[in-house]
DRENMARDO-643521 format. One record per residue (C-alpha): x, y, z; residue in three letters; residue number from 1. Coordinates in Angstrom, 2 decimals. Example, Ala and Ser with C-alpha at 12.3 -4.5 7.8 and 13.67 -1.06 7.14 Angstrom:
2
xx=12.30, yy=-4.50, zz=7.80, residuo=ALA, num=1
xx=13.67, yy=-1.06, zz=7.14, residuo=SER, num=2
***
This chain:
295
xx=0.00, yy=0.00, zz=0.00, residuo=MET, num=1
xx=2.84, yy=2.39, zz=0.93, residuo=LYS, num=2
xx=4.57, yy=1.58, zz=-2.37, residuo=LYS, num=3
xx=1.37, yy=2.43, zz=-4.27, residuo=LEU, num=4
xx=1.06, yy=5.78, zz=-2.49, residuo=ILE, num=5
xx=4.69, yy=6.59, zz=-3.26, residuo=VAL, num=6
xx=4.17, yy=5.74, zz=-6.94, residuo=VAL, num=7
xx=1.06, yy=7.94, zz=-7.17, residuo=VAL, num=8
xx=2.85, yy=10.86, zz=-5.49, residuo=VAL, num=9
xx=5.86, yy=10.51, zz=-7.79, residuo=LEU, num=10
xx=3.58, yy=10.44, zz=-10.84, residuo=MET, num=11
xx=1.80, yy=13.59, zz=-9.67, residuo=ALA, num=12
xx=5.13, yy=15.35, zz=-9.08, residuo=VAL, num=13
xx=6.31, yy=14.28, zz=-12.54, residuo=ALA, num=14
xx=3.20, yy=15.77, zz=-14.15, residuo=VAL, num=15
xx=3.67, yy=19.07, zz=-12.30, residuo=VAL, num=16
xx=7.35, yy=19.22, zz=-13.26, residuo=VAL, num=17
xx=6.52, yy=18.44, zz=-16.91, residuo=TYR, num=18
xx=4.09, yy=21.35, zz=-17.27, residuo=PHE, num=19
xx=6.42, yy=23.67, zz=-15.33, residuo=ALA, num=20
xx=9.42, yy=22.85, zz=-17.55, residuo=VAL, num=21
xx=7.62, yy=22.83, zz=-20.91, residuo=THR, num=22
xx=5.45, yy=25.85, zz=-20.16, residuo=GLY, num=23
xx=2.44, yy=23.98, zz=-21.46, residuo=LYS, num=24
xx=-0.95, yy=24.25, zz=-19.78, residuo=GLN, num=25
xx=-2.64, yy=21.11, zz=-18.49, residuo=PRO, num=26
xx=-5.84, yy=20.22, zz=-20.37, residuo=PRO, num=27
xx=-8.94, yy=21.82, zz=-18.91, residuo=THR, num=28
xx=-11.64, yy=19.29, zz=-18.04, residuo=PRO, num=29
xx=-14.93, yy=19.69, zz=-19.88, residuo=THR, num=30
xx=-18.48, yy=18.91, zz=-18.89, residuo=LEU, num=31
xx=-21.59, yy=18.42, zz=-20.97, residuo=ALA, num=32
xx=-23.59, yy=21.62, zz=-21.21, residuo=ALA, num=33
xx=-27.12, yy=22.45, zz=-22.24, residuo=ALA, num=34
xx=-29.23, yy=25.26, zz=-23.51, residuo=GLY, num=35
xx=-32.92, yy=25.93, zz=-23.27, residuo=LYS, num=36
xx=-35.64, yy=27.62, zz=-25.25, residuo=VAL, num=37
xx=-36.06, yy=31.14, zz=-23.86, residuo=ALA, num=38
xx=-38.92, yy=32.38, zz=-26.03, residuo=SER, num=39
xx=-41.27, yy=30.96, zz=-28.66, residuo=VAL, num=40
xx=-43.59, yy=32.58, zz=-31.18, residuo=THR, num=41
xx=-45.73, yy=30.17, zz=-33.20, residuo=GLY, num=42
xx=-45.01, yy=26.50, zz=-33.80, residuo=ALA, num=43
xx=-41.37, yy=25.54, zz=-33.26, residuo=VAL, num=44
xx=-40.10, yy=21.95, zz=-33.37, residuo=LYS, num=45
xx=-37.12, yy=20.40, zz=-31.58, residuo=VAL, num=46
xx=-35.83, yy=17.17, zz=-33.12, residuo=THR, num=47
xx=-33.76, yy=15.19, zz=-30.63, residuo=ARG, num=48
xx=-30.53, yy=13.41, zz=-31.46, residuo=ALA, num=49
xx=-32.44, yy=10.10, zz=-31.34, residuo=ASP, num=50
xx=-34.93, yy=11.30, zz=-33.98, residuo=GLY, num=51
xx=-37.85, yy=12.00, zz=-31.65, residuo=SER, num=52
xx=-39.56, yy=15.40, zz=-31.85, residuo=THR, num=53
xx=-41.17, yy=17.73, zz=-29.32, residuo=VAL, num=54
xx=-43.01, yy=21.01, zz=-29.64, residuo=ALA, num=55
xx=-40.77, yy=23.75, zz=-28.28, residuo=ALA, num=56
xx=-41.95, yy=25.83, zz=-25.36, residuo=LYS, num=57
xx=-40.19, yy=28.05, zz=-22.86, residuo=VAL, num=58
xx=-37.59, yy=26.06, zz=-20.86, residuo=ASP, num=59
xx=-37.52, yy=23.13, zz=-23.30, residuo=THR, num=60
xx=-33.95, yy=21.74, zz=-23.02, residuo=PRO, num=61
xx=-31.73, yy=21.91, zz=-26.10, residuo=VAL, num=62
xx=-28.52, yy=19.88, zz=-26.15, residuo=GLY, num=63
xx=-25.89, yy=18.40, zz=-28.47, residuo=PRO, num=64
xx=-27.43, yy=16.75, zz=-31.52, residuo=GLY, num=65
xx=-30.77, yy=18.55, zz=-31.18, residuo=ASP, num=66
xx=-32.19, yy=20.45, zz=-34.15, residuo=LYS, num=67
xx=-34.49, yy=23.48, zz=-33.80, residuo=VAL, num=68
xx=-36.83, yy=24.25, zz=-36.71, residuo=THR, num=69
xx=-39.11, yy=27.24, zz=-37.24, residuo=THR, num=70
xx=-41.83, yy=27.46, zz=-39.88, residuo=ASP, num=71
xx=-42.91, yy=30.42, zz=-42.03, residuo=ALA, num=72
xx=-44.61, yy=32.22, zz=-39.14, residuo=THR, num=73
xx=-42.66, yy=31.09, zz=-36.09, residuo=SER, num=74
xx=-39.41, yy=32.05, zz=-34.34, residuo=ARG, num=75
xx=-37.61, yy=31.23, zz=-31.12, residuo=CYS, num=76
xx=-34.61, yy=32.08, zz=-28.96, residuo=ALA, num=77
xx=-32.25, yy=29.58, zz=-27.35, residuo=VAL, num=78
xx=-30.12, yy=30.61, zz=-24.37, residuo=GLU, num=79
xx=-27.02, yy=28.83, zz=-23.07, residuo=PHE, num=80
xx=-25.58, yy=28.51, zz=-19.57, residuo=GLU, num=81
xx=-23.03, yy=31.31, zz=-20.04, residuo=ASP, num=82
xx=-25.64, yy=33.85, zz=-21.16, residuo=GLY, num=83
xx=-25.04, yy=33.47, zz=-24.89, residuo=SER, num=84
xx=-28.17, yy=33.42, zz=-27.02, residuo=ALA, num=85
xx=-29.21, yy=32.41, zz=-30.53, residuo=ALA, num=86
xx=-32.35, yy=33.88, zz=-32.06, residuo=SER, num=87
xx=-33.90, yy=32.02, zz=-35.01, residuo=LEU, num=88
xx=-35.99, yy=33.80, zz=-37.65, residuo=SER, num=89
xx=-38.86, yy=32.11, zz=-39.54, residuo=PRO, num=90
xx=-37.98, yy=29.26, zz=-41.90, residuo=LYS, num=91
xx=-34.80, yy=28.46, zz=-39.99, residuo=SER, num=92
xx=-33.11, yy=25.15, zz=-39.27, residuo=ASP, num=93
xx=-30.30, yy=25.06, zz=-36.68, residuo=VAL, num=94
xx=-28.60, yy=22.03, zz=-35.12, residuo=THR, num=95
xx=-26.49, yy=22.06, zz=-31.94, residuo=VAL, num=96
xx=-23.37, yy=20.25, zz=-33.17, residuo=ALA, num=97
xx=-21.36, yy=20.65, zz=-29.96, residuo=LYS, num=98
xx=-21.98, yy=22.14, zz=-26.54, residuo=LEU, num=99
xx=-19.65, yy=21.81, zz=-23.57, residuo=ASP, num=100
xx=-18.11, yy=23.91, zz=-20.84, residuo=LYS, num=101
xx=-14.65, yy=24.03, zz=-19.33, residuo=GLN, num=102
xx=-14.93, yy=23.98, zz=-15.55, residuo=VAL, num=103
xx=-11.91, yy=25.98, zz=-14.43, residuo=THR, num=104
xx=-11.89, yy=28.51, zz=-17.28, residuo=ALA, num=105
xx=-15.60, yy=29.32, zz=-17.02, residuo=ARG, num=106
xx=-15.75, yy=28.92, zz=-20.75, residuo=MET, num=107
xx=-18.22, yy=27.30, zz=-23.13, residuo=MET, num=108
xx=-17.71, yy=25.87, zz=-26.59, residuo=ASN, num=109
xx=-20.78, yy=26.32, zz=-28.76, residuo=ILE, num=110
xx=-20.92, yy=24.89, zz=-32.28, residuo=GLU, num=111
xx=-24.09, yy=25.31, zz=-34.31, residuo=LEU, num=112
xx=-25.02, yy=24.17, zz=-37.80, residuo=LYS, num=113
xx=-27.18, yy=26.52, zz=-39.89, residuo=LEU, num=114
xx=-28.96, yy=24.62, zz=-42.67, residuo=ASP, num=115
xx=-31.62, yy=27.20, zz=-43.52, residuo=ALA, num=116
xx=-32.86, yy=30.65, zz=-42.53, residuo=GLY, num=117
xx=-31.25, yy=33.23, zz=-40.29, residuo=LYS, num=118
xx=-29.62, yy=33.25, zz=-36.87, residuo=ILE, num=119
xx=-28.75, yy=36.23, zz=-34.68, residuo=LEU, num=120
xx=-26.11, yy=35.37, zz=-32.08, residuo=MET, num=121
xx=-25.10, yy=37.32, zz=-29.00, residuo=ASP, num=122
xx=-21.95, yy=35.94, zz=-27.34, residuo=VAL, num=123
xx=-21.05, yy=38.24, zz=-24.43, residuo=PRO, num=124
xx=-17.50, yy=38.39, zz=-23.10, residuo=GLN, num=125
xx=-15.98, yy=39.44, zz=-19.81, residuo=GLY, num=126
xx=-13.35, yy=38.52, zz=-17.21, residuo=PRO, num=127
xx=-15.27, yy=35.37, zz=-16.29, residuo=THR, num=128
xx=-16.90, yy=34.64, zz=-19.67, residuo=ARG, num=129
xx=-14.64, yy=33.42, zz=-22.45, residuo=LYS, num=130
xx=-17.03, yy=31.47, zz=-24.63, residuo=THR, num=131
xx=-16.08, yy=30.51, zz=-28.18, residuo=THR, num=132
xx=-18.78, yy=29.91, zz=-30.76, residuo=ALA, num=133
xx=-18.88, yy=28.64, zz=-34.31, residuo=GLN, num=134
xx=-21.69, yy=28.58, zz=-36.85, residuo=VAL, num=135
xx=-21.22, yy=26.25, zz=-39.81, residuo=THR, num=136
xx=-23.31, yy=26.62, zz=-42.97, residuo=ALA, num=137
xx=-23.17, yy=24.78, zz=-46.32, residuo=PRO, num=138
xx=-21.18, yy=27.63, zz=-47.91, residuo=SER, num=139
xx=-18.94, yy=28.75, zz=-45.04, residuo=GLY, num=140
xx=-18.10, yy=28.91, zz=-41.33, residuo=THR, num=141
xx=-18.35, yy=31.79, zz=-38.85, residuo=ILE, num=142
xx=-15.95, yy=31.73, zz=-35.90, residuo=GLY, num=143
xx=-16.60, yy=34.12, zz=-33.03, residuo=VAL, num=144
xx=-15.43, yy=35.07, zz=-29.57, residuo=ARG, num=145
xx=-17.50, yy=37.75, zz=-27.89, residuo=GLY, num=146
xx=-19.65, yy=39.40, zz=-30.49, residuo=THR, num=147
xx=-23.10, yy=40.06, zz=-31.86, residuo=LYS, num=148
xx=-23.69, yy=39.06, zz=-35.46, residuo=PHE, num=149
xx=-26.27, yy=37.77, zz=-37.93, residuo=ALA, num=150
xx=-25.79, yy=34.84, zz=-40.29, residuo=GLY, num=151
xx=-28.32, yy=34.15, zz=-43.03, residuo=GLU, num=152
xx=-28.63, yy=31.63, zz=-45.85, residuo=LEU, num=153
xx=-30.40, yy=32.84, zz=-48.99, residuo=ASP, num=154
xx=-32.26, yy=30.43, zz=-51.33, residuo=PRO, num=155
xx=-29.02, yy=29.68, zz=-53.23, residuo=SER, num=156
xx=-27.30, yy=28.76, zz=-49.91, residuo=LYS, num=157
xx=-25.06, yy=31.82, zz=-50.06, residuo=SER, num=158
xx=-24.09, yy=32.90, zz=-46.55, residuo=LEU, num=159
xx=-24.66, yy=36.54, zz=-45.56, residuo=LEU, num=160
xx=-22.78, yy=37.70, zz=-42.46, residuo=VAL, num=161
xx=-23.19, yy=41.05, zz=-40.67, residuo=ALA, num=162
xx=-21.26, yy=42.01, zz=-37.52, residuo=VAL, num=163
xx=-22.83, yy=44.47, zz=-35.08, residuo=PHE, num=164
xx=-20.32, yy=44.17, zz=-32.22, residuo=GLU, num=165
xx=-16.91, yy=42.55, zz=-31.78, residuo=GLY, num=166
xx=-15.12, yy=40.53, zz=-34.45, residuo=LYS, num=167
xx=-15.69, yy=37.33, zz=-36.42, residuo=VAL, num=168
xx=-13.71, yy=35.20, zz=-38.85, residuo=ASP, num=169
xx=-15.55, yy=33.87, zz=-41.90, residuo=VAL, num=170
xx=-13.97, yy=30.90, zz=-43.67, residuo=SER, num=171
xx=-14.69, yy=29.00, zz=-46.88, residuo=ALA, num=172
xx=-12.69, yy=27.13, zz=-49.52, residuo=GLN, num=173
xx=-9.53, yy=27.35, zz=-47.41, residuo=GLY, num=174
xx=-9.63, yy=31.15, zz=-47.12, residuo=GLN, num=175
xx=-10.58, yy=33.37, zz=-44.17, residuo=THR, num=176
xx=-11.60, yy=37.01, zz=-43.86, residuo=VAL, num=177
xx=-11.90, yy=38.91, zz=-40.59, residuo=SER, num=178
xx=-14.82, yy=41.23, zz=-39.93, residuo=LEU, num=179
xx=-15.05, yy=43.96, zz=-37.32, residuo=SER, num=180
xx=-18.13, yy=45.78, zz=-36.09, residuo=ALA, num=181
xx=-20.20, yy=47.40, zz=-38.87, residuo=ASP, num=182
xx=-18.75, yy=45.15, zz=-41.56, residuo=GLN, num=183
xx=-20.42, yy=42.46, zz=-43.67, residuo=ALA, num=184
xx=-19.49, yy=39.81, zz=-46.21, residuo=THR, num=185
xx=-21.07, yy=37.37, zz=-48.64, residuo=LEU, num=186
xx=-19.99, yy=33.76, zz=-49.19, residuo=VAL, num=187
xx=-21.36, yy=32.17, zz=-52.33, residuo=LYS, num=188
xx=-21.63, yy=28.40, zz=-52.51, residuo=MET, num=189
xx=-18.29, yy=26.97, zz=-53.61, residuo=GLY, num=190
xx=-16.47, yy=30.30, zz=-53.36, residuo=SER, num=191
xx=-14.15, yy=32.03, zz=-50.90, residuo=ALA, num=192
xx=-15.59, yy=34.82, zz=-48.70, residuo=PRO, num=193
xx=-15.93, yy=38.17, zz=-50.44, residuo=ALA, num=194
xx=-13.87, yy=41.13, zz=-49.24, residuo=LYS, num=195
xx=-15.63, yy=42.70, zz=-46.21, residuo=PRO, num=196
xx=-17.62, yy=45.85, zz=-46.91, residuo=VAL, num=197
xx=-18.89, yy=48.59, zz=-44.64, residuo=GLN, num=198
xx=-22.51, yy=48.17, zz=-43.70, residuo=MET, num=199
xx=-25.12, yy=50.68, zz=-44.80, residuo=LEU, num=200
xx=-25.86, yy=53.55, zz=-42.43, residuo=SER, num=201
xx=-28.49, yy=53.10, zz=-39.75, residuo=ALA, num=202
xx=-31.91, yy=54.56, zz=-40.57, residuo=PRO, num=203
xx=-32.99, yy=57.42, zz=-38.33, residuo=GLY, num=204
xx=-36.14, yy=56.45, zz=-36.42, residuo=LEU, num=205
xx=-38.87, yy=59.10, zz=-36.43, residuo=THR, num=206
xx=-41.71, yy=57.02, zz=-34.97, residuo=ALA, num=207
xx=-42.68, yy=55.61, zz=-32.59, residuo=PRO, num=208
xx=-41.44, yy=58.00, zz=-29.96, residuo=ALA, num=209
xx=-39.46, yy=56.56, zz=-27.07, residuo=SER, num=210
xx=-41.81, yy=55.08, zz=-24.43, residuo=GLN, num=211
xx=-44.81, yy=55.73, zz=-26.67, residuo=ALA, num=212
xx=-48.06, yy=54.07, zz=-25.64, residuo=LYS, num=213
xx=-49.37, yy=51.92, zz=-28.52, residuo=ILE, num=214
xx=-53.16, yy=51.60, zz=-28.43, residuo=THR, num=215
xx=-53.61, yy=50.17, zz=-31.96, residuo=THR, num=216
xx=-53.32, yy=46.51, zz=-32.94, residuo=GLN, num=217
xx=-50.32, yy=47.14, zz=-35.20, residuo=ASP, num=218
xx=-47.31, yy=49.27, zz=-34.33, residuo=ILE, num=219
xx=-46.60, yy=52.08, zz=-36.84, residuo=PRO, num=220
xx=-42.89, yy=52.62, zz=-37.51, residuo=VAL, num=221
xx=-41.43, yy=55.46, zz=-39.60, residuo=THR, num=222
xx=-37.77, yy=56.10, zz=-40.40, residuo=PHE, num=223
xx=-35.48, yy=58.01, zz=-42.74, residuo=ALA, num=224
xx=-34.40, yy=56.68, zz=-46.11, residuo=GLN, num=225
xx=-30.85, yy=55.30, zz=-46.43, residuo=VAL, num=226
xx=-28.81, yy=55.74, zz=-49.59, residuo=GLN, num=227
xx=-28.03, yy=52.38, zz=-51.20, residuo=GLY, num=228
xx=-30.83, yy=50.54, zz=-49.41, residuo=ALA, num=229
xx=-32.79, yy=47.97, zz=-51.40, residuo=LYS, num=230
xx=-35.23, yy=47.35, zz=-48.55, residuo=ARG, num=231
xx=-35.49, yy=47.68, zz=-44.78, residuo=TYR, num=232
xx=-35.82, yy=45.30, zz=-41.84, residuo=LEU, num=233
xx=-37.98, yy=46.35, zz=-38.89, residuo=VAL, num=234
xx=-37.73, yy=44.21, zz=-35.74, residuo=GLU, num=235
xx=-39.84, yy=44.04, zz=-32.58, residuo=LEU, num=236
xx=-38.43, yy=42.29, zz=-29.50, residuo=ALA, num=237
xx=-39.21, yy=41.56, zz=-25.87, residuo=LYS, num=238
xx=-35.77, yy=42.71, zz=-24.71, residuo=ASN, num=239
xx=-33.40, yy=45.51, zz=-25.75, residuo=PRO, num=240
xx=-30.71, yy=42.97, zz=-26.72, residuo=GLN, num=241
xx=-33.11, yy=41.60, zz=-29.39, residuo=PHE, num=242
xx=-32.42, yy=37.99, zz=-28.53, residuo=THR, num=243
xx=-36.19, yy=37.55, zz=-28.07, residuo=HIS, num=244
xx=-37.54, yy=38.90, zz=-31.37, residuo=VAL, num=245
xx=-41.31, yy=38.51, zz=-31.74, residuo=VAL, num=246
xx=-41.84, yy=40.10, zz=-35.17, residuo=ALA, num=247
xx=-39.82, yy=41.23, zz=-38.16, residuo=GLU, num=248
xx=-41.01, yy=42.94, zz=-41.32, residuo=VAL, num=249
xx=-39.11, yy=43.53, zz=-44.57, residuo=TYR, num=250
xx=-40.33, yy=46.55, zz=-46.52, residuo=SER, num=251
xx=-39.40, yy=48.73, zz=-49.49, residuo=ASP, num=252
xx=-41.10, yy=51.70, zz=-47.84, residuo=ALA, num=253
xx=-39.98, yy=53.84, zz=-44.91, residuo=THR, num=254
xx=-43.35, yy=53.60, zz=-43.17, residuo=THR, num=255
xx=-44.20, yy=50.14, zz=-41.86, residuo=VAL, num=256
xx=-46.97, yy=48.57, zz=-39.77, residuo=SER, num=257
xx=-45.49, yy=45.88, zz=-37.52, residuo=VAL, num=258
xx=-47.98, yy=43.22, zz=-36.36, residuo=PRO, num=259
xx=-48.69, yy=43.70, zz=-32.68, residuo=GLY, num=260
xx=-47.55, yy=41.04, zz=-30.19, residuo=PRO, num=261
xx=-49.91, yy=38.61, zz=-28.49, residuo=ALA, num=262
xx=-49.55, yy=40.18, zz=-25.04, residuo=THR, num=263
xx=-49.36, yy=43.69, zz=-23.64, residuo=VAL, num=264
xx=-46.21, yy=45.07, zz=-22.07, residuo=GLY, num=265
xx=-42.94, yy=46.80, zz=-22.95, residuo=PRO, num=266
xx=-41.41, yy=46.03, zz=-26.36, residuo=TYR, num=267
xx=-38.44, yy=47.32, zz=-28.33, residuo=TYR, num=268
xx=-38.19, yy=48.50, zz=-31.94, residuo=VAL, num=269
xx=-35.19, yy=48.90, zz=-34.24, residuo=ARG, num=270
xx=-34.59, yy=49.22, zz=-37.99, residuo=VAL, num=271
xx=-31.76, yy=48.40, zz=-40.40, residuo=SER, num=272
xx=-31.24, yy=48.84, zz=-44.13, residuo=ALA, num=273
xx=-30.48, yy=45.95, zz=-46.51, residuo=VAL, num=274
xx=-28.42, yy=46.40, zz=-49.68, residuo=ASN, num=275
xx=-28.87, yy=44.81, zz=-53.11, residuo=ASP, num=276
xx=-26.74, yy=41.80, zz=-52.09, residuo=LEU, num=277
xx=-28.97, yy=41.13, zz=-49.10, residuo=GLY, num=278
xx=-26.40, yy=42.32, zz=-46.55, residuo=LEU, num=279
xx=-27.91, yy=43.88, zz=-43.44, residuo=GLN, num=280
xx=-26.75, yy=47.36, zz=-42.44, residuo=GLY, num=281
xx=-26.07, yy=49.11, zz=-39.15, residuo=LYS, num=282
xx=-28.76, yy=49.01, zz=-36.49, residuo=LEU, num=283
xx=-30.79, yy=52.06, zz=-35.61, residuo=SER, num=284
xx=-31.28, yy=53.26, zz=-32.07, residuo=GLU, num=285
xx=-33.59, yy=51.11, zz=-29.99, residuo=VAL, num=286
xx=-36.96, yy=52.57, zz=-29.01, residuo=ARG, num=287
xx=-38.99, yy=51.14, zz=-26.16, residuo=MET, num=288
xx=-42.78, yy=51.25, zz=-26.50, residuo=VAL, num=289
xx=-45.60, yy=50.27, zz=-24.18, residuo=SER, num=290
xx=-48.03, yy=48.01, zz=-26.03, residuo=TYR, num=291
xx=-51.44, yy=48.29, zz=-24.37, residuo=VAL, num=292
xx=-53.81, yy=47.13, zz=-27.12, residuo=PHE, num=293
xx=-56.11, yy=44.33, zz=-25.97, residuo=THR, num=294
xx=-57.99, yy=42.07, zz=-28.36, residuo=ARG, num=295
***
């Protein structure tokens, strides 16, 4: 027994000496991690890794191998243990390829697969949050560490990437481009990422006024025209971070009626311009409104 203890101690000392001499860091242990559905609008389906399906509702667990699917009128948000969030637009199909956390580093590894639609990701960073995230699509891969960005697949499977905060790397066909805040790129199927371009200017919101009380069923939104805009995207969310989007409207006009939410309460509005390539522009200021219309 004493010999066994001596051997174990010597092995432990040898390991410590090895890492001290080589300067290498010992591997950080990982644990399985999970996410959960944070908000749902309409019918959203979660397909488990074993092939079974469940209707998504708030707090439905989402783990490795699970696929989240929204239809033409539904959307949802998935939140992870570190506070990161992924918001899915209508007609989206996203699979959790990998999800784990490193115990001592307080860090998560999130890998998602985007097969259709659009995803808005918010990956916050800080002294105790060092999450890495990756979104893989048929035409390219988005690598992030602490950022807010949108990734969208058009009907031809081209990948549109817009960065609102932080930095991302977009890779395809063995080539990588780096994007900073307010930059965007396009990755066509079978091609390398295009050179990053500056996003269109943010539209100036003229209505609704901040903290306006909305008594009508729809929410009227008016904003200034942006040079180079092909159309505009108006979003309505439950939170100012827009991880819980409840409605989005694309329009050629600068006056839009956004369908009112199902429940009363505070909501948030923002607008962005979209260019002729489909790349989303800078985000407008966020306006909070009080929705009081009752059906």
